[in-house]
C-alpha positions in Angstrom: 17.1 7.7 6.2 15.8 8.5 9.6 12.5 9.6 10.9 11.3 10.5 14.4 8.1 9.0 15.6 6.3 10.5 18.6 3.4 9.1 20.7 2.1 10.6 23.9 1.6 7.4 25.9 2.6 3.8 26.3 -1.1 3.1 26.3 -0.8 3.5 22.5 1.5 0.6 22.2 -1.0 -1.4 20.1 -0.8 1.3 17.5 2.8 2.2 17.0 4.5 -1.2 16.4 2.9 -1.7 13.0 4.0 1.8 12.0 7.6 1.2 13.2 7.7 -2.1 11.3 6.3 -0.6 8.1 9.0 2.1 8.2 11.7 -0.5 8.7 10.5 -2.5 5.7 10.7 0.6 3.6 14.4 1.1 4.6 13.6 4.0 7.0 15.2 4.0 10.5 12.5 5.1 12.9 13.4 6.7 16.3 10.4 6.1 18.6 9.8 8.5 21.5 7.0 8.3 24.0 6.6 11.8 25.3 3.5 13.8 26.5 3.2 17.1 24.7 1.2 18.4 27.7 3.4 17.2 30.6 6.8 17.2 28.8 6.7 20.1 26.3 10.4 21.1 26.8 11.6 17.5 26.4 9.5 17.1 23.3 11.0 20.3 21.7 14.5 19.1 22.7 13.9 15.7 21.1 12.6 17.3 17.9 15.5 19.7 17.6 18.3 17.4 18.7 20.1 14.5 17.2 20.9 13.6 13.6 19.3 14.9 10.5 15.9 13.4 9.8 13.6 13.3 6.8 10.5 13.9 8.8 8.5 13.5 12.0 5.4 11.4 12.7 3.2 12.5 15.5 0.7 9.8 16.3 -2.6 9.9 18.2 -3.6 6.7 20.0 -7.0 5.4 20.9 -7.2 7.6 24.0 -7.5 10.6 21.7 -10.8 9.2 20.4 -12.3 8.0 23.6 -15.4 9.7 25.0 -15.1 10.9 28.5 
């Protein structure tokens, strides 16, 4: 089984490794992509539509999404 995992920034790298490892332990092959939905919308759509069949998509939010500005 395959699943695509999307995060918007490498600044989230403390968050996605445990998720990737948990998926692997469950026998799921994760395909991690770091892509900004705001700056790279066309690339994101291409990645979501391309490649092999997947069982799902995980779109993660990192700590930046919860930071107060």
